[in-house]
C-alpha positions in Angstrom: -0.1 0.2 0.0 3.0 2.5 0.4 2.8 3.0 -3.0 -0.8 4.4 -2.9 0.3 6.4 0.1 3.0 8.0 -1.6 1.1 8.9 -4.7 -1.4 10.7 -2.6 0.9 12.5 -0.7 2.4 13.7 -3.9 -0.6 14.7 -5.3 -1.6 16.5 -1.9 1.9 18.3 -1.8 1.1 19.6 -5.7 -1.5 21.6 -4.1 0.0 22.8 -1.4 2.8 23.9 -3.7 0.3 26.1 -5.6 -1.1 27.8 -2.6 1.7 28.3 -0.5 2.5 31.7 0.4 -0.5 32.8 -2.1 -3.1 35.8 -1.9 -5.5 32.5 -2.6 -5.1 30.5 0.7 -8.3 31.6 1.7 -8.0 30.9 5.6 -11.1 30.4 7.9 -11.1 29.6 11.6 -12.7 26.2 12.8 -13.2 27.8 16.4 -10.9 30.8 17.0 -8.1 32.5 15.6 -5.5 29.7 16.3 -7.5 27.0 15.5 -7.9 27.4 11.4 -8.2 25.4 8.2 -7.3 27.0 4.8 -8.7 26.1 0.9 -5.3 23.9 0.8 -5.9 21.5 3.3 -9.7 21.0 2.4 -8.2 20.5 -1.6 -5.4 18.5 -0.1 -8.2 15.9 1.8 -10.1 15.6 -1.1 -7.7 14.6 -3.5 -5.8 12.3 -1.1 -9.3 10.5 -0.6 -10.1 10.5 -4.5 -6.8 8.7 -5.4 -6.9 6.2 -2.6 -10.2 5.0 -3.7 -9.0 5.2 -7.3 -6.1 2.9 -6.6 -7.8 0.5 -4.4 -10.5 -0.2 -6.7 -7.4 -1.0 -9.1 -6.2 -3.6 -6.8 -9.7 -5.0 -6.8 -11.0 -3.7 -3.0 -14.4 -2.3 -3.5 -15.0 1.3 -1.6 -17.1 -0.1 0.6 -14.2 -1.9 2.3 -12.4 1.4 2.6 -12.8 3.8 5.5 -10.9 6.9 6.2 -10.0 9.1 9.3 -9.3 12.7 8.1 -8.9 15.9 10.1 -11.3 17.7 8.3 -14.4 15.8 9.1 -13.7 13.1 7.2 -14.9 9.3 8.9 -16.0 6.5 7.5 -15.4 2.6 8.5 -13.7 0.2 6.2 -11.1 -2.9 6.9 -8.6 -0.8 4.8 -8.7 2.2 7.2 -6.5 5.4 6.1 -5.5 7.9 8.2 -4.8 11.6 6.7 -3.4 14.8 8.1 -3.7 16.9 4.5 -1.4 19.5 6.3 0.0 19.0 9.8 1.3 22.5 10.5 -1.7 24.1 9.0 -0.6 27.5 11.4 3.2 27.5 10.0 1.7 26.9 6.3 -0.7 29.9 6.5 2.3 32.1 7.7 4.3 31.2 4.9 6.5 28.8 7.2 7.8 25.4 5.2 7.7 23.5 8.5 4.2 21.4 7.5 3.7 18.2 5.8 0.9 15.5 4.1 0.9 12.6 6.4 -1.0 9.1 5.8 -1.3 6.0 7.6 -2.4 2.7 6.8 -4.3 0.1 9.0 -5.7 -3.1 8.3 -7.9 -5.3 10.3 -6.7 -2.8 13.2 -3.0 -3.1 12.5 -1.0 0.0 11.5 0.9 -1.3 8.4 2.1 1.6 6.5 2.5 5.6 6.6 3.9 8.3 4.6 4.9 12.1 5.1 5.2 14.5 2.1 7.5 17.7 2.7 6.3 19.0 -0.3 8.4 22.5 -0.3 11.5 20.4 0.6 10.8 17.3 -1.3 11.4 15.1 1.8 9.1 11.7 1.9 9.2 9.6 5.0 8.1 6.1 4.3 8.0 3.1 6.4 6.0 -0.4 6.0 5.8 -2.7 9.1 8.9 -5.1 9.4 10.5 -3.3 6.2 12.2 -0.8 7.9 11.6 2.9 7.2 13.5 5.7 4.9 13.6 8.6 3.3 13.6 10.0 -0.3 15.0 13.6 -1.0 16.6 14.8 -4.6 16.2 11.3 -6.2 18.3 9.9 -3.2 17.0 7.0 -0.7 18.6 6.8 2.6 17.6 4.2 5.1 16.7 5.8 8.6 18.1 4.2 11.7 17.8 6.3 15.0 20.5 6.4 16.9 21.6 6.7 20.8 23.7 9.6 20.4 25.0 12.2 23.8 21.8 14.0 24.1 23.9 17.5 24.2 24.2 17.0 20.5 20.5 16.9 19.8 17.3 19.0 20.2 13.9 18.9 22.1 11.0 19.2 19.7 7.7 20.4 21.7 4.7 22.1 21.2 2.3 24.3 23.0 -1.5 23.4 22.8 -4.3 25.7 24.8 -3.7 23.1 27.5 -0.2 23.7 27.8 0.3 23.7 31.5 2.6 24.3 34.3 3.8 21.1 34.9 5.0 20.7 31.2 6.8 24.0 31.3 8.7 22.6 34.5 9.4 19.4 32.7 11.0 21.0 29.7 13.0 23.6 32.2 14.1 20.1 34.0 15.4 18.0 30.5 16.8 21.3 28.9 20.3 21.7 30.2 20.8 17.9 29.1 19.7 18.8 25.6 21.3 21.3 22.8 18.2 23.4 22.3 14.6 23.4 22.7 12.1 24.3 19.6 8.7 24.7 18.8 7.9 24.2 15.3 4.2 23.4 14.8 4.2 20.2 12.8 4.3 17.0 15.5 4.6 14.3 12.7 7.6 16.3 11.5 8.8 16.7 15.0 8.3 13.0 15.8 10.0 12.0 12.1 13.3 14.1 12.9 13.8 11.9 16.2 13.9 8.9 14.0 16.7 11.1 11.4 18.3 11.8 14.7 18.1 15.9 14.1 16.2 15.9 17.4 16.7 13.4 20.3 13.1 13.8 21.7 9.6 15.0 20.8 7.7 15.7 23.7 3.4 16.8 23.3 1.5 17.0 26.4 -2.6 16.1 25.6 -3.5 17.5 22.5 -2.5 15.5 19.3 -4.6 13.6 17.7 -4.6 9.7 15.6 -4.0 12.0 12.5 -0.8 13.8 13.6 0.7 10.5 14.9 -0.4 7.7 13.3 1.8 8.1 10.0 4.9 9.0 12.5 4.3 6.1 14.7 5.2 3.3 12.3 7.7 5.8 10.8 9.9 6.0 14.1 9.2 2.3 14.9 10.7 0.8 12.0 13.2 3.2 12.3 13.7 1.7 16.0 12.7 4.0 18.1 9.5 4.0 20.1 6.4 6.5 20.4 5.1 6.4 23.8 2.3 8.0 26.0 4.0 9.9 29.3 4.0 6.8 31.4 6.6 5.4 29.2 4.1 3.0 27.5 3.8 2.0 24.1 1.2 4.6 22.4 -1.8 2.8 21.8 -3.7 3.9 19.1 -7.7 3.9 19.0 -8.8 3.2 15.3 -12.7 3.6 15.9 -12.5 6.9 17.2 -11.5 10.6 16.2 -11.8 12.5 18.8 -9.4 11.0 21.4 -6.3 13.3 22.2 -3.0 11.4 23.0 0.5 12.4 24.8 3.0 12.0 22.9 6.7 11.2 23.9 9.2 10.1 20.7 12.7 9.0 21.6 15.3 6.1 21.5 14.4 3.5 23.6 17.4 3.6 25.5 16.9 7.3 27.2 13.1 6.4 27.7 13.8 5.6 31.4 15.7 9.1 32.0 12.6 10.9 30.6 9.8 9.5 32.2 11.0 10.2 35.4 10.2 13.5 34.8 6.9 13.1 32.5 5.4 10.4 34.8 4.6 13.1 37.5 3.1 14.9 34.9 
């Protein structure tokens, strides 16, 4: 299914490149000025859904067996489930900052089997299939992703601020920060997680806020790269494919440093 995910993500990326830094972006508010959606979000999700249905039909799979969970009010059941965030990092996208991506995951019979994350502006595509490893494609080159247990002082912490951002979260970052090079708030959770798989960040840490479409594709990529995606108790993050409204705490890191992190997060 990875070929379908890549095709859909690339087509969505073409839409995003067309609207990026455009005056035709048409930003509207879901709830307030911080929770926004753009014309590109909606068009990207539509093209992803269309391509997946067409390509699945080519494989002899009826549309009735195909389900979707998409950020922009897309929910349907199916044995073959596709979970998508058409633009993860919409605020960055709408502000003309190129830290955003299209993330799509594939689940069959309740098992996460593949994921694809496309950064259309940089031309980077992160991919993984269960049991087959993870890789990044960029400028015609393909490189395997393998997380390394590097000294934390050579790495960064990526985190996010949500409306529920609490003092305890700040205190955790303050305790961890002396062990790392710096702390960054970038605005796209899927990219933050795969940055850990790519050994750019050493830790991605987000309190309750991310939804399933934010993390599904990134989860299989970091796990196939040898890393882990955990809750703040240190347990493997379990995704509930039966609902789109559940929010998750996120902790992405090398398994060898997990115990050093959760001694702070467990008290959150």
